KEVO-851959 format. One line per 5 residues: number of its first residue (from 1); for each residue z, x, y of N, C-alpha, C. Coordinates in steps of 0.1 Angstrom, whole numbers. Example, Ala and Ser with C-alpha at 12.3 -4.5 7.8 and 13.67 -1.06 7.14 Angstrom:
2
1	78:132:-57:78:123:-45:78:132:-33 ~ 71:128:-22:71:137:-11:79:129:0
This chain:
248
1	-669:-1481:-579:-657:-1488:-580:-645:-1479:-584 ~ -633:-1482:-580:-622:-1473:-583:-617:-1475:-597 ~ -607:-1467:-601:-602:-1468:-614:-593:-1481:-616 ~ -594:-1487:-627:-586:-1499:-630:-572:-1495:-633 ~ -562:-1500:-626:-548:-1497:-628:-543:-1504:-641
6	-535:-1497:-649:-530:-1502:-661:-520:-1513:-658 ~ -512:-1511:-647:-502:-1521:-643:-506:-1527:-629 ~ -505:-1539:-628:-508:-1546:-615:-497:-1544:-605 ~ -501:-1547:-592:-492:-1546:-581:-479:-1554:-584 ~ -481:-1566:-589:-470:-1576:-592:-460:-1570:-602
11	-466:-1563:-612:-457:-1558:-623:-449:-1546:-617 ~ -455:-1538:-609:-449:-1526:-603:-437:-1531:-594 ~ -440:-1541:-585:-430:-1546:-576:-419:-1552:-583 ~ -422:-1559:-594:-411:-1565:-602:-402:-1555:-608 ~ -408:-1544:-613:-400:-1534:-619:-391:-1527:-609
16	-397:-1523:-597:-390:-1516:-587:-379:-1524:-581 ~ -381:-1537:-579:-371:-1545:-573:-359:-1548:-582 ~ -362:-1548:-595:-352:-1550:-605:-343:-1538:-606 ~ -350:-1526:-604:-342:-1514:-605:-333:-1513:-592 ~ -339:-1516:-580:-331:-1515:-568:-320:-1525:-567
21	-322:-1537:-574:-311:-1547:-575:-300:-1544:-585 ~ -302:-1532:-592:-292:-1528:-602:-293:-1535:-615 ~ -304:-1542:-618:-305:-1550:-631:-306:-1541:-643 ~ -314:-1530:-642:-316:-1521:-653:-318:-1507:-648 ~ -316:-1497:-657:-318:-1483:-654:-333:-1479:-655
26	-336:-1467:-650:-350:-1462:-652:-355:-1463:-666 ~ -346:-1458:-675:-350:-1457:-689:-352:-1471:-695 ~ -343:-1480:-692:-344:-1493:-698:-357:-1500:-693 ~ -361:-1498:-680:-373:-1504:-675:-385:-1497:-681 ~ -384:-1484:-683:-395:-1477:-689:-397:-1481:-704
31	-386:-1483:-711:-387:-1488:-725:-394:-1502:-725 ~ -391:-1510:-716:-396:-1524:-715:-411:-1524:-714 ~ -416:-1514:-706:-431:-1513:-704:-438:-1503:-713 ~ -430:-1497:-722:-435:-1487:-731:-442:-1476:-724 ~ -435:-1471:-713:-440:-1460:-705:-429:-1450:-703
36	-432:-1440:-694:-423:-1429:-692:-412:-1432:-681 ~ -401:-1426:-682:-390:-1427:-672:-395:-1422:-659 ~ -403:-1411:-659:-407:-1405:-646:-417:-1414:-639 ~ -425:-1422:-646:-434:-1431:-639:-427:-1441:-631 ~ -416:-1447:-637:-408:-1457:-630:-402:-1451:-617
41	-397:-1438:-619:-391:-1431:-607:-401:-1429:-596 ~ -414:-1426:-600:-424:-1424:-589:-427:-1437:-582 ~ -427:-1448:-590:-429:-1461:-583:-418:-1464:-573 ~ -406:-1462:-577:-395:-1464:-568:-396:-1456:-555 ~ -399:-1443:-557:-400:-1434:-545:-412:-1438:-536
46	-423:-1442:-542:-434:-1447:-534:-431:-1459:-526 ~ -423:-1468:-533:-419:-1481:-526:-410:-1478:-515 ~ -401:-1469:-516:-392:-1465:-505:-399:-1459:-494 ~ -410:-1452:-497:-418:-1445:-486:-427:-1454:-479 ~ -434:-1463:-487:-445:-1471:-481:-443:-1486:-482
51	-433:-1490:-488:-431:-1505:-490:-441:-1510:-500 ~ -444:-1523:-499:-452:-1530:-509:-467:-1525:-509 ~ -471:-1519:-497:-485:-1514:-496:-487:-1502:-505 ~ -476:-1496:-510:-477:-1484:-519:-485:-1488:-532 ~ -485:-1501:-535:-492:-1505:-548:-504:-1513:-545
56	-509:-1513:-533:-522:-1519:-530:-533:-1513:-539 ~ -542:-1521:-544:-553:-1516:-553:-563:-1510:-544 ~ -567:-1497:-547:-578:-1490:-540:-591:-1495:-545 ~ -600:-1499:-537:-613:-1503:-541:-622:-1491:-545 ~ -618:-1480:-541:-625:-1467:-545:-614:-1457:-548
61	-618:-1446:-555:-609:-1435:-557:-607:-1428:-543 ~ -596:-1421:-542:-592:-1414:-530:-603:-1403:-526 ~ -605:-1401:-513:-613:-1390:-509:-604:-1379:-504 ~ -606:-1367:-510:-598:-1355:-506:-607:-1344:-501 ~ -605:-1341:-488:-613:-1330:-482:-607:-1316:-486
66	-615:-1306:-484:-611:-1292:-487:-599:-1289:-479 ~ -599:-1293:-466:-588:-1290:-457:-575:-1296:-461 ~ -576:-1309:-466:-565:-1316:-471:-559:-1309:-483 ~ -567:-1305:-492:-563:-1299:-504:-555:-1286:-501 ~ -561:-1278:-491:-554:-1265:-487:-540:-1268:-481
71	-540:-1279:-473:-527:-1283:-467:-516:-1286:-477 ~ -520:-1293:-488:-511:-1297:-498:-506:-1285:-506 ~ -516:-1276:-510:-513:-1264:-517:-504:-1255:-509 ~ -507:-1253:-496:-498:-1245:-488:-484:-1251:-487 ~ -483:-1264:-487:-470:-1270:-486:-462:-1267:-499
76	-469:-1268:-510:-462:-1265:-523:-458:-1250:-524 ~ -467:-1241:-520:-464:-1227:-521:-453:-1223:-511 ~ -452:-1230:-500:-441:-1227:-490:-428:-1233:-494 ~ -428:-1240:-505:-415:-1246:-510:-411:-1259:-502 ~ -421:-1266:-497:-418:-1278:-489:-415:-1290:-498
81	-416:-1289:-511:-413:-1300:-520:-419:-1297:-534 ~ -415:-1305:-543:-420:-1304:-557:-433:-1311:-557 ~ -440:-1311:-569:-453:-1318:-570:-451:-1333:-568 ~ -440:-1338:-573:-438:-1352:-571:-434:-1356:-557 ~ -426:-1347:-550:-423:-1349:-536:-436:-1350:-528
86	-445:-1340:-530:-457:-1340:-522:-467:-1351:-526 ~ -467:-1356:-538:-475:-1367:-542:-471:-1379:-534 ~ -458:-1381:-533:-453:-1393:-525:-455:-1391:-510 ~ -452:-1379:-505:-454:-1376:-491:-468:-1378:-486 ~ -478:-1373:-494:-492:-1374:-490:-500:-1386:-496
91	-492:-1394:-503:-498:-1406:-510:-510:-1402:-519 ~ -508:-1393:-528:-517:-1388:-537:-515:-1396:-551 ~ -526:-1399:-557:-525:-1408:-569:-516:-1402:-580 ~ -516:-1389:-582:-508:-1384:-593:-504:-1370:-590 ~ -492:-1365:-595:-487:-1352:-593:-496:-1342:-601
96	-503:-1347:-611:-512:-1338:-619:-523:-1333:-611 ~ -527:-1342:-601:-538:-1338:-592:-534:-1326:-584 ~ -522:-1325:-579:-517:-1314:-571:-516:-1302:-579 ~ -511:-1304:-592:-510:-1293:-601:-523:-1286:-603 ~ -534:-1294:-605:-547:-1288:-607:-552:-1280:-594
101	-549:-1286:-582:-553:-1279:-570:-546:-1265:-569 ~ -533:-1265:-572:-525:-1252:-571:-530:-1242:-581 ~ -533:-1247:-594:-538:-1238:-604:-552:-1233:-601 ~ -560:-1242:-595:-573:-1237:-591:-572:-1226:-580 ~ -564:-1229:-571:-562:-1219:-560:-557:-1206:-565
106	-547:-1206:-574:-541:-1194:-579:-551:-1187:-588 ~ -561:-1194:-593:-571:-1188:-602:-584:-1184:-593 ~ -582:-1185:-580:-593:-1182:-570:-605:-1190:-573 ~ -603:-1203:-577:-614:-1213:-578:-614:-1220:-564 ~ -626:-1221:-558:-627:-1227:-545:-624:-1242:-546
111	-616:-1246:-536:-613:-1260:-534:-624:-1267:-526 ~ -630:-1277:-531:-641:-1284:-525:-638:-1298:-521 ~ -646:-1303:-511:-644:-1317:-508:-647:-1326:-520 ~ -639:-1337:-521:-641:-1346:-532:-644:-1360:-527 ~ -656:-1365:-529:-659:-1379:-526:-663:-1386:-539
116	-655:-1396:-543:-658:-1401:-557:-670:-1410:-558 ~ -675:-1412:-570:-686:-1421:-572:-696:-1417:-582 ~ -695:-1404:-586:-705:-1400:-596:-714:-1389:-591 ~ -720:-1382:-600:-729:-1370:-596:-741:-1375:-589 ~ -747:-1386:-592:-759:-1391:-585:-757:-1394:-570
121	-744:-1397:-567:-741:-1400:-553:-742:-1387:-544 ~ -738:-1376:-549:-739:-1364:-542:-753:-1359:-540 ~ -762:-1363:-550:-776:-1359:-549:-784:-1367:-540 ~ -779:-1379:-536:-787:-1388:-528:-789:-1382:-514 ~ -801:-1381:-509:-804:-1376:-496:-801:-1386:-485
126	-795:-1382:-475:-792:-1391:-464:-804:-1393:-455 ~ -805:-1405:-449:-816:-1408:-440:-810:-1414:-427 ~ -818:-1414:-417:-814:-1420:-404:-813:-1436:-406 ~ -802:-1441:-402:-799:-1455:-403:-794:-1460:-389 ~ -801:-1470:-383:-797:-1475:-370:-785:-1485:-371
131	-780:-1489:-360:-768:-1497:-360:-770:-1510:-367 ~ -781:-1517:-364:-784:-1530:-371:-784:-1529:-386 ~ -790:-1518:-391:-791:-1516:-406:-777:-1513:-411 ~ -769:-1506:-404:-755:-1503:-408:-747:-1515:-409 ~ -749:-1524:-400:-742:-1537:-400:-746:-1545:-413
136	-759:-1545:-416:-764:-1552:-428:-758:-1545:-441 ~ -758:-1532:-441:-752:-1525:-453:-737:-1528:-455 ~ -730:-1528:-444:-715:-1530:-445:-713:-1545:-449 ~ -720:-1554:-444:-718:-1568:-448:-722:-1571:-463 ~ -732:-1564:-467:-736:-1565:-481:-725:-1559:-490
141	-719:-1548:-486:-709:-1541:-494:-696:-1550:-494 ~ -693:-1556:-483:-681:-1565:-482:-683:-1578:-491 ~ -695:-1582:-491:-698:-1595:-499:-699:-1592:-514 ~ -700:-1579:-518:-702:-1576:-532:-690:-1567:-537 ~ -678:-1572:-534:-665:-1566:-539:-664:-1551:-536
146	-668:-1547:-524:-667:-1533:-520:-673:-1523:-530 ~ -684:-1527:-535:-691:-1518:-545:-699:-1508:-537 ~ -693:-1497:-533:-700:-1487:-525:-711:-1480:-532 ~ -710:-1478:-545:-720:-1471:-552:-733:-1479:-553 ~ -732:-1491:-557:-744:-1500:-558:-750:-1502:-544
151	-742:-1504:-534:-747:-1506:-520:-755:-1493:-516 ~ -750:-1482:-519:-756:-1469:-515:-770:-1468:-522 ~ -771:-1472:-535:-783:-1472:-542:-794:-1481:-536 ~ -789:-1494:-534:-798:-1504:-529:-804:-1500:-515 ~ -796:-1495:-506:-801:-1492:-493:-805:-1477:-491
156	-805:-1470:-502:-810:-1456:-502:-803:-1447:-492 ~ -790:-1447:-493:-782:-1439:-485:-771:-1433:-494 ~ -761:-1426:-488:-751:-1419:-496:-738:-1428:-497 ~ -731:-1425:-508:-718:-1432:-510:-709:-1430:-498 ~ -708:-1417:-494:-699:-1413:-483:-703:-1421:-470
161	-716:-1423:-467:-720:-1431:-455:-714:-1445:-456 ~ -717:-1451:-467:-713:-1465:-469:-698:-1467:-468 ~ -690:-1457:-474:-676:-1458:-473:-671:-1456:-459 ~ -677:-1447:-451:-672:-1445:-438:-676:-1456:-428 ~ -688:-1462:-430:-692:-1473:-422:-683:-1486:-424
166	-680:-1488:-437:-671:-1499:-440:-657:-1497:-433 ~ -652:-1485:-434:-639:-1481:-428:-640:-1483:-413 ~ -650:-1479:-406:-652:-1480:-392:-653:-1495:-388 ~ -661:-1502:-396:-662:-1517:-393:-649:-1524:-394 ~ -641:-1521:-403:-628:-1527:-405:-619:-1524:-393
171	-620:-1512:-388:-612:-1507:-377:-616:-1512:-363 ~ -630:-1512:-361:-635:-1515:-347:-646:-1525:-347 ~ -649:-1531:-358:-659:-1541:-358:-673:-1535:-357 ~ -683:-1543:-352:-697:-1538:-351:-698:-1526:-341 ~ -689:-1525:-331:-689:-1514:-321:-687:-1501:-328
176	-679:-1501:-339:-676:-1489:-346:-688:-1483:-354 ~ -699:-1490:-354:-711:-1486:-362:-721:-1480:-354 ~ -719:-1478:-341:-729:-1472:-332:-729:-1457:-334 ~ -740:-1450:-334:-742:-1436:-335:-740:-1429:-322 ~ -728:-1423:-320:-724:-1417:-307:-726:-1402:-307
181	-731:-1397:-319:-732:-1382:-320:-743:-1376:-311 ~ -754:-1383:-311:-766:-1377:-304:-771:-1365:-312 ~ -782:-1359:-306:-787:-1347:-313:-779:-1334:-309 ~ -776:-1327:-319:-768:-1315:-317:-777:-1304:-311 ~ -774:-1299:-299:-782:-1289:-293:-780:-1275:-299
186	-791:-1268:-300:-790:-1254:-306:-784:-1245:-295 ~ -780:-1233:-300:-774:-1223:-291:-783:-1219:-279 ~ -796:-1219:-282:-806:-1216:-272:-808:-1227:-261 ~ -803:-1239:-264:-805:-1250:-255:-793:-1253:-246 ~ -782:-1246:-249:-770:-1249:-240:-769:-1237:-230
191	-761:-1240:-219:-759:-1229:-209:-749:-1219:-214 ~ -747:-1209:-207:-739:-1198:-211:-724:-1202:-213 ~ -719:-1210:-204:-705:-1215:-205:-703:-1223:-218 ~ -712:-1233:-221:-711:-1241:-233:-712:-1233:-245 ~ -721:-1222:-245:-723:-1214:-256:-710:-1206:-259
196	-704:-1200:-249:-692:-1193:-250:-681:-1202:-256 ~ -680:-1214:-251:-670:-1223:-256:-672:-1226:-271 ~ -685:-1228:-275:-688:-1231:-289:-684:-1219:-297 ~ -688:-1207:-293:-685:-1195:-300:-669:-1193:-302 ~ -662:-1196:-291:-648:-1194:-291:-641:-1204:-301
201	-646:-1216:-301:-641:-1226:-310:-643:-1222:-325 ~ -655:-1216:-327:-658:-1211:-341:-649:-1200:-345 ~ -647:-1191:-335:-638:-1179:-338:-624:-1184:-341 ~ -619:-1194:-333:-606:-1199:-335:-604:-1205:-349 ~ -615:-1212:-353:-614:-1218:-366:-614:-1207:-377
206	-622:-1197:-375:-623:-1186:-385:-609:-1179:-386 ~ -603:-1177:-374:-590:-1170:-373:-579:-1179:-380 ~ -580:-1192:-378:-570:-1201:-384:-571:-1201:-400 ~ -584:-1200:-405:-586:-1200:-419:-581:-1186:-425 ~ -584:-1176:-417:-580:-1162:-421:-564:-1161:-422
211	-558:-1167:-412:-543:-1167:-412:-537:-1175:-424 ~ -544:-1186:-426:-539:-1194:-438:-541:-1187:-451 ~ -552:-1179:-452:-555:-1172:-464:-545:-1161:-466 ~ -541:-1154:-455:-531:-1143:-456:-518:-1149:-460 ~ -514:-1160:-454:-501:-1166:-457:-500:-1170:-471
216	-511:-1176:-477:-511:-1180:-491:-510:-1168:-500 ~ -518:-1157:-497:-518:-1145:-505:-504:-1139:-505 ~ -497:-1139:-494:-484:-1133:-494:-474:-1141:-502 ~ -476:-1155:-502:-467:-1163:-510:-470:-1161:-525 ~ -483:-1160:-528:-486:-1157:-542:-481:-1144:-547
221	-481:-1134:-538:-476:-1121:-542:-461:-1122:-544 ~ -454:-1129:-536:-440:-1131:-537:-436:-1138:-550 ~ -444:-1148:-554:-442:-1155:-567:-444:-1146:-578 ~ -455:-1137:-578:-457:-1128:-589:-446:-1118:-590 ~ -441:-1113:-579:-430:-1103:-579:-417:-1109:-585
226	-415:-1122:-581:-403:-1129:-587:-405:-1131:-602 ~ -417:-1134:-607:-419:-1136:-621:-417:-1123:-628 ~ -422:-1112:-622:-421:-1099:-628:-406:-1095:-629 ~ -398:-1098:-619:-384:-1094:-619:-377:-1102:-629 ~ -380:-1115:-631:-374:-1123:-641:-377:-1118:-655
231	-389:-1114:-657:-393:-1108:-671:-385:-1095:-673 ~ -384:-1087:-663:-377:-1074:-664:-363:-1076:-667 ~ -356:-1086:-661:-342:-1089:-663:-340:-1094:-677 ~ -350:-1102:-681:-349:-1108:-695:-349:-1097:-705 ~ -358:-1087:-703:-359:-1076:-713:-347:-1068:-713
236	-341:-1065:-701:-329:-1058:-700:-317:-1065:-707 ~ -317:-1078:-706:-306:-1086:-712:-307:-1085:-727 ~ -320:-1086:-732:-322:-1085:-746:-318:-1072:-752 ~ -321:-1061:-745:-317:-1047:-749:-302:-1046:-749 ~ -296:-1051:-739:-281:-1051:-739:-275:-1058:-750
241	-281:-1070:-753:-276:-1078:-764:-277:-1071:-778 ~ -288:-1064:-779:-291:-1056:-792:-281:-1045:-793 ~ -278:-1038:-782:-269:-1027:-782:-255:-1032:-786 ~ -251:-1043:-780:-237:-1048:-783:-236:-1053:-797 ~ -248:-1058:-803:-248:-1063:-817:-246:-1051:-826
246	-253:-1039:-823:-252:-1027:-831:-238:-1021:-831 ~ -231:-1022:-819:-218:-1016:-818:-208:-1024:-827 ~ -210:-1037:-828:-202:-1046:-836:-204:-1043:-851
């Protein structure tokens, strides 16, 4: 189950609309709820970006892939927006989430896929499930308040599988639950042309990741040089101030 929101959708909409109607300022509304000015501002920005759906309650915590995290970090390091700007743009729950990703990246900590639900969910081994059983699993989950975690345990599958099957069912109905992947052929089983295409695709992916890494490292180097220059200027200013003070 997802996190329980402190403020309901109705409360958030009421606050936002009162601000947009000019009834009260950010600070006055924040004082009314005993919360921060910045939180009210984030609600207003999200409402302007996504409308009333901005405050729909998630039945589960958001899923963030490694690639998505890199995309957001790169956007921040390239100066495409502040933490709050990117939080609104990419519909991320909190700007503190982005801050952590950037700090982890700057500390050379690997950004990993995040699928919520608890440590036991990641440890669950996946098994083959046919279309009929997927339909049964999805219907059970829908009938039990979208409880992905419990459904995964009962049917001995992973949280990620249940989440994805429910999502596909909502989008395409039962047709979306068919397994269209088939068995993945090994390199030895494909012809020369298919093998070359597979190897080319892998090389293109590796090149793309390498280029991203170089771009980020250059940006980090630029940030470090700027910080060093600022510290050097600060020291020079302090020395100049001391010299002027002595002359007086």
